[in-house]
N, C-alpha and C positions, 0 to 999 in steps of 0.2 A: 365466497367460495361455497359451492353447493355440496351436497352430501357425497356425490360421486367423486368430486375433485378432492374432498377431504379423505376419502377412502383411498384414492390413488396416492396421495401424499404420505399417508400413514404407511401404505405398502412399501413406498420407496424407502422411508426411514427404517422400517423393519428389515429391509433387504440390505442395508448398509453393513459392510464387514465389521467384525468385532474391533479391528484395529483403529477404527474411526470413532469409537466410543470411549469417552474419558470423563472423569469427574470434572465439574466446572470450577472447582476451587473453593476456598473457604468463603462462606457467605459473608462473614464479617469484613473481609478485605474487599470484596466486590461491592458490598453495600456502602462502605466508607467512600470509595471512589465515586459511586453513583450519586451519593448525596452531595458531595462537593461539586460535581459536574452539574447537577441539576440546579443547585443554588445559584451558580454563576451563569446558567443558561448558555453553556458551551457544550461541545460535542466531542466524543471520541469515536474513532473508527472501531475501537474494541467493542463498543456498545452498539453503534449503528450497523456494523457488519456482523454482529453476533459471533465474534471470534471465539473459537473453542479454547484458546490459550489465555484468555484475559485474566483469570484468577491467578495463574502461574506468573504472568507478567507483573501484575499488581504487586504480588508478593516479593518480586525482585526489584521493586521500585522503578519500574519502567511503564510507560503508557504512550499511546499514539493519539494525539489530538487532531480532530477534523476541523479545519478552519473554514470560515465563510459559509456556515450553515450546512444542514444535512441533505440539501436538494441539489442534484447534479444537472448540468445543462446537456449532458450527453446520456446515451441510453445503452450502455454496454450490457449484453445479453446475459452475463454471468453475475453481475454485481448486485449485492443486497441494498446498497444505498438508494434512497428515494430519488425519483426522477419523474419527468413527464409534465411538470408544471413550473411555474415561475419560481426562480430561486429567491432566497431571502436577501434583503439589503444587507450590505456588509456592516457588521457591528464594529464601530470605531473603538469601542472599549474592549473588544475581544482580546487584543494582545495583553492588556493588563489582567483580565480575568484569567487567561491561560497561565500567566506568570504567577499569579497568586495561587492557583490550583497546584502548580508544580511545587511551590514553596510549602503549602499546607500538607501535600502528600509526601514531601521529602524525596522527590524523584531525582535519581542520579543521572538518568538517561531518558531523553524525551525525543519522540519522533513527531514531527509536524507534517501532516498530510492535508489534502483538501479535495473537495469535489472539483470537477472541471467548471470554471467560471468563464465561458466563452462570451458572456454578457458584459464583462468588465474590460475597460481599455487595456489594462495591464495583465489581464487574466488571473489577477490575484497575487502576482509576484510581490507587490508592495506589502501586502498583508503578511506574507511569509517573513519578509525582512523585519517589519515592525515587531512581529511576535518574537522573533529570535532576539532582537535588541532588548526587548522588555524582560524576557525570560532571564537574560544575562545580567541585567541590572539587579534583579531580586535574587537570582540563583547563579552566582558567578562560577560555581564548580560543576554546574549541570551541563553535560554534553548534549548537543542538539543535532539530530539527523533529520534530513528533509526527504519526503517521499512526494514527489510533485507530479502534476499532469504534464502534458507535452507543451503547454503554453502556445498552442497554435490556434488561430482563428480570431474572431472579434476584430476590434479596431487595431490597425497596424498588423494585419495578418501577413503571413509569409515568413521567410527565413530570417530576414532582418529583425522583425519584431520578436520572433522566437529567441534569437540570440541575445537581444537586449534584455528580455525578461529573465532568461537563465543567468546572464551575467550579474544581474542585480542580486540574485540569491548566492551565487558563487562568491561574490565580493564580501558577503556577510560571513563567509567561512564556516559552513556547517561541518560537523565531524564526519559526515558521510552524505553523499547526494545519491538518492535512490529514485529510479524511474522504472517502472515495470513494463516489460514487453508483453507479459501475461500469457502469450500463447505463441505458437509457431507461425511462420510466415503464411502458410496456406490457409490457416484458420482465423487470421486477424480480422478479415472482413465480417464474418458472421458472429465472432465472439466480441470484438471491440468496435462496435459501430461508432464511426466518427474518428477513429484513430487509424494510423498507418504504421506498418512495421518499421519501414526505413526512417519515418519521422521519429519514432521512439529511439532507434539506434543513434539518430542525430543528436537527441538530447544528451545522451551519455558522452558522445564524441565532443560535443561543445564544451561540456564541463571540463574535460581534460585539456581541450585547447586553451581554455581561459585560465585554468589552474591545475596543472598536472599533479599537484600534491594532494588534492582532495580525493579520497577514495570514492569510487562510484559503485553502484549496486543495482541489480535488477532481479525480477522474479518471474517465475513460471508457475501457472496452475494447470496441472495435468488432468485429463479426463474428458476432453472435448473430442477425442478421436485422433489425436496426434500419434505418430509412430516414434519408436526409439530413435530412428535415424533422423527424423525431423527435430527432435529434442536436441540431439548432439549437434546438429547443424546450427540450431539457435544458439547453443553455448559458444560455438566457434565464432558466430557473427558477433556476439557480445564481447568476446575476448578481442576481436579484431578492432573494436572501437575503444579498447582499454578498460572495459568493465572489470573491476577487481573482485567483486563479491556476488554471490548468487544464492537465491533461495528457490526451492522447488517444493510445491505442496500439491495436495489433492483438491480438485474442484468438488464442492458439495452443493447441490442444487438448493437454493434458498426457498423457492416456491415453484408452483407449476407454471408461473409466468416466465420463469427463467429457463435457460437451455438445460435439457436433460443430460445426465451423466452418461457418457458413452462407455467409460471403463473406470473401475477402481483399481489403481495401480497398487501393487503389494509393497510392503515394507522392504522386501528383498530387492524389488525393482528400483525403489528409491535409493537404497544403498548402492546398487550398481551404478546408477546415474551420478551419485556423489563421487564415486571412484573416478569416473570419466571426467567429471568437472575439475577435480584436483589435477588430474594428468594434463588437462587442457591449459591449466595455468591460473585458475582463480585462487586468490589468496585466502578467502573464506567461503565455505560452502555449508548450507543448511538444506538438507534434502530429507523429506519424510512426509507421511500422509497429512499430518496436522501442522506442518510448517507453513507460516505466513510471513509476509514481507518483513515484519518487525520482530519476528520471533528471535529472542536472545540477542537482539541488536546491540545491547549494551556490552556484550562480551566480545564484540569484534574489534574494539578500538585498540 
């Protein structure tokens, strides 16, 4: 990054509204988690995505583990996670390492997510299942939520392959199955390269078809130029496929290589959207500038 780019990024950070600024949390809690994660050579989206809530979540004994390495095979224009080069080989010991970290940290609620792994025959579905099974062996009281990619592409591409991969995870009975649409239909192309709006809705629909008792969840990141009407329409689309839970947060530009923020939505606007979401029929709603997919996830059960 040259001096001009550095100055531009500093200017954007300075221009952020006050409601997006918050303390990162207790250094001792964050350093403990970071040490255990580093020792086991595993990853959390809390760290890879530089989540503003990680200190708060760690204090509440929750964390989100990033499976199958920190490098994604897709290139979404909003995401902090690394991309653009070959992903790491799958670590066959990762399920055990994650389970041990959960035990050492005394986590009561765990979210398992992953980068997209279009290079793998099963898109990584098997690694989700193995990790869930191993966590339960060491931590039988810990609840496990999954936040998955769409499992589309690679070997066995198409609807049949997608259904098979989703079924593998549903049969492992997560406490909640989360898949984020991220943005409204009109903006899916430029924001989520390699993804499709209806394909994401299908993920949530398939979960309910396979096991209607498992709660489903999705999330939106605002600030890409969407309108209130488009956000409400997306809520209705999610409810139409049986989505139970919703998170809505503010997109914050990680670097100049990512999409610029088109608008900072106010806390009052997030509150208004929350009211609409409850009326539409979601059973759990988290809506606020700093809300992320796994924010207070353990309180939803």
